[in-house]
C-alpha positions in Angstrom: 103.3 44.2 17.5 101.8 45.1 20.9 98.0 44.6 21.6 96.5 46.2 24.6 93.0 45.0 25.7 92.2 43.3 22.3 88.8 41.7 21.7 88.5 37.9 21.1 87.6 38.6 17.4 90.8 40.7 17.0 92.9 37.9 18.5 91.2 35.3 16.2 92.0 37.4 13.1 95.6 37.7 14.3 95.8 34.0 14.9 94.6 33.2 11.5 97.0 35.5 9.8 100.1 34.3 11.8 99.0 30.7 12.3 98.8 30.8 16.1 97.4 27.9 18.0 93.8 28.4 19.3 95.0 27.1 22.7 97.6 29.9 23.1 95.0 32.4 21.9 92.6 31.2 24.6 95.4 31.7 27.2 96.2 35.1 25.9 92.6 36.3 26.0 91.5 34.7 29.3 94.6 35.6 31.2 95.4 34.6 34.8 97.8 31.9 33.6 100.9 30.9 35.4 104.3 31.8 33.8 104.9 29.2 31.2 106.3 28.5 27.7 104.7 26.3 25.1 106.1 25.2 21.8 104.2 24.9 18.5 105.2 24.1 15.0 105.5 27.7 13.8 105.6 29.8 17.0 106.4 29.8 20.7 103.9 31.0 23.3 105.2 32.5 26.5 103.1 33.8 29.4 105.0 36.1 31.8 104.4 38.6 34.5 106.0 42.0 35.0 106.2 43.0 38.6 106.7 46.4 40.4 106.4 47.6 44.0 104.0 50.5 44.6 105.8 52.4 47.4 102.8 54.6 48.1 100.4 51.7 48.5 103.0 49.4 50.0 102.0 46.5 47.8 103.0 44.5 44.8 101.5 45.2 41.4 101.8 42.6 38.6 101.1 42.9 34.8 100.4 39.7 32.8 101.9 39.6 29.3 101.2 37.0 26.6 104.0 36.7 24.1 104.0 35.1 20.7 107.3 34.5 19.0 107.6 33.5 15.3 110.7 33.4 13.1 110.2 37.0 12.0 107.9 38.6 14.5 107.2 39.2 18.2 103.6 39.8 19.3 102.6 40.8 22.8 99.1 40.8 24.3 98.3 42.8 27.5 95.1 43.4 29.4 96.0 47.0 30.1 98.8 49.5 29.7 100.2 49.1 33.2 103.5 47.7 31.9 105.8 50.4 30.5 106.8 49.2 26.9 108.9 52.3 26.4 111.6 50.7 28.6 111.6 47.7 26.2 111.9 49.9 23.2 114.8 51.7 24.9 116.5 48.3 25.5 116.1 47.4 21.9 117.6 50.7 20.8 120.5 50.3 23.2 121.3 46.8 21.7 121.1 47.7 18.1 124.1 45.5 17.4 121.9 42.5 18.0 119.3 43.4 15.5 120.6 40.8 13.1 119.3 38.1 15.5 115.8 39.0 14.4 112.8 38.3 16.6 115.0 36.5 19.2 116.6 39.9 19.9 113.1 41.4 20.5 112.2 38.6 22.8 115.4 39.0 24.8 114.9 42.8 25.2 111.3 42.2 26.5 112.3 39.4 29.0 115.4 41.3 30.1 113.2 44.4 31.1 110.7 42.1 32.9 113.5 40.4 34.9 115.1 43.8 35.7 111.8 44.7 37.1 112.0 41.8 39.4 115.4 43.1 40.7 113.9 46.6 41.3 111.0 45.0 43.1 113.1 42.9 45.4 115.4 45.8 46.1 112.4 47.9 47.1 111.2 45.1 49.4 114.7 44.9 50.9 114.6 48.6 51.7 111.2 48.1 53.3 112.7 45.2 55.3 115.5 47.5 56.6 112.9 50.0 57.8 111.0 47.2 59.5 114.2 46.0 61.3 114.6 49.5 62.8 111.0 49.7 63.9 111.1 46.3 65.7 113.1 47.9 68.5 111.0 51.0 68.7 109.6 51.5 72.2 106.3 53.1 71.1 103.3 50.8 71.2 102.0 52.2 67.9 105.3 51.2 66.2 104.9 47.6 67.5 101.5 47.4 66.0 102.8 48.8 62.7 105.6 46.3 62.7 103.2 43.4 63.0 101.0 44.8 60.2 103.9 45.6 57.8 105.5 42.2 58.5 102.4 40.4 57.3 102.1 42.7 54.3 105.7 42.2 53.3 105.4 38.4 53.7 102.3 38.4 51.5 104.2 40.5 48.8 107.2 38.1 49.0 104.9 35.1 48.6 103.3 36.7 45.5 106.7 37.6 44.1 108.0 34.1 44.6 104.9 32.6 42.9 105.5 34.9 39.9 109.2 34.7 39.5 110.1 31.1 40.3 108.2 29.7 37.3 110.2 32.1 35.1 113.1 29.6 35.4 111.0 27.1 33.5 110.3 29.8 30.9 113.9 30.9 30.3 115.5 27.4 30.5 114.3 26.1 27.1 115.6 29.3 25.5 119.1 28.5 26.5 119.0 25.0 25.2 119.6 24.6 21.5 116.4 22.7 20.7 114.3 25.7 19.8 114.7 26.5 16.1 113.1 29.9 16.5 115.8 31.1 18.8 118.9 32.5 17.2 122.0 30.8 18.5 123.7 34.2 18.9 121.1 35.1 21.6 121.6 32.0 23.8 124.3 33.6 26.0 122.0 36.6 26.6 119.1 34.4 27.6 121.6 32.6 29.9 122.3 35.9 31.6 118.6 36.4 32.1 118.3 32.9 33.6 121.1 33.7 36.1 119.3 36.9 37.1 116.0 34.9 37.7 117.9 32.5 39.9 119.4 35.4 41.9 116.0 37.0 42.3 114.5 33.7 43.5 117.3 33.2 46.1 117.0 36.8 47.3 113.3 36.4 47.6 113.7 33.3 49.7 116.2 35.1 52.0 113.8 38.0 52.5 111.0 35.5 53.3 113.2 33.9 56.0 114.1 37.4 57.3 110.5 38.6 57.6 109.6 35.4 59.5 112.5 36.0 61.8 111.4 39.6 62.3 107.8 38.4 63.1 109.2 36.0 65.7 111.5 38.6 67.1 108.7 41.2 67.4 106.5 38.7 69.3 109.4 37.8 71.6 110.1 41.5 72.4 106.4 42.0 73.0 106.4 39.0 75.4 109.4 40.3 77.2 107.9 43.8 77.6 104.7 42.3 78.9 106.7 40.3 81.4 108.5 43.4 82.6 105.2 45.3 82.9 103.7 42.4 84.9 106.7 42.3 87.1 106.5 46.0 87.9 102.7 45.8 88.5 103.2 42.8 90.8 105.9 44.6 92.7 103.8 47.7 93.3 100.9 45.5 94.3 103.2 43.8 96.9 104.3 47.2 98.3 100.7 48.4 98.5 99.7 45.2 100.2 101.9 46.0 103.2 100.1 49.1 104.4 96.8 47.5 103.5 97.6 44.5 105.8 98.8 46.8 108.7 95.9 49.2 108.5 93.5 46.2 108.3 95.1 44.7 111.5 94.7 48.0 113.4 91.2 48.4 112.1 90.0 45.4 114.2 87.4 46.2 116.9 89.3 44.3 119.6 92.0 45.4 122.0 95.7 45.1 120.7 99.0 46.4 121.9 98.9 50.2 121.6 95.1 50.2 121.5 93.7 53.6 122.7 97.3 54.9 123.0 99.1 57.6 120.9 102.3 55.5 120.5 100.2 52.8 118.8 99.4 55.1 116.0 103.0 56.1 115.5 104.1 52.4 115.6 101.6 51.4 112.9 102.6 54.4 110.7 106.3 53.6 111.2 105.9 49.9 110.5 103.9 50.8 107.3 106.5 53.3 106.0 109.5 51.2 106.9 108.1 48.0 105.4 107.1 49.8 102.2 110.5 51.4 101.9 112.2 48.0 102.5 110.2 46.3 99.8 110.8 49.2 97.4 114.6 49.0 98.0 114.6 45.2 97.5 112.5 45.4 94.3 114.7 48.2 92.9 117.8 46.1 93.7 116.4 43.2 91.9 115.5 45.5 89.0 111.8 44.7 89.4 110.9 48.4 89.4 
């Protein structure tokens, strides 16, 4: 049974019919719970998050799902229809040989689709990271600003993904132990496979977080180097301009000096200005300052 946006009265009626704990019903109705698993006498309550990456918006989208498992039934409660249950139904249909495992098979299909969504999300983030790596070395200033912006956005998405996926290890772990009577022993290896996938997603997420931090630092370093290069060029041109300024300032004095009131004095001042400027330009070019 799948309930989308049920009222509290509807959940209370459901709880009375199936014997669900009022505490788990409160969590299912209020939402915003961390991923967790709770054991009761006649049912297991699981709160999980499905995650997907919206490529157009460039951000992470999560859907909270409350799951009630009994010996013969699986009940899901969702706040909206953002999560695609048709994928879960397809997973159940593709694994019809496991139908004899009962509700455990239904739980496995649901959790398997959720964790597969984690893989798709982290792969999408990895693709975004590759685009970011290429943009880091783009010479355009607009690209550098975009790199800084996207780096922070990706880092934020990775933090959210980690916060949602890491607790799933605690959710899956009890399902692979043999102390839950509601879990069919035949399904334990399948839950173990989901657990391994969660571990891989968590490790992959950590690697991407480290990478985006490195890209941020690299981008800042490149910007610093570019700024130093610009300052070096500006300073070199200022030094070249300072030479004719100093010479013309000297000859602009209202006192006699060698060449004063003589034609050759003009040519000497012009020659010294040109030669000194050319000499500085050659030296700066040789030192790669221009």
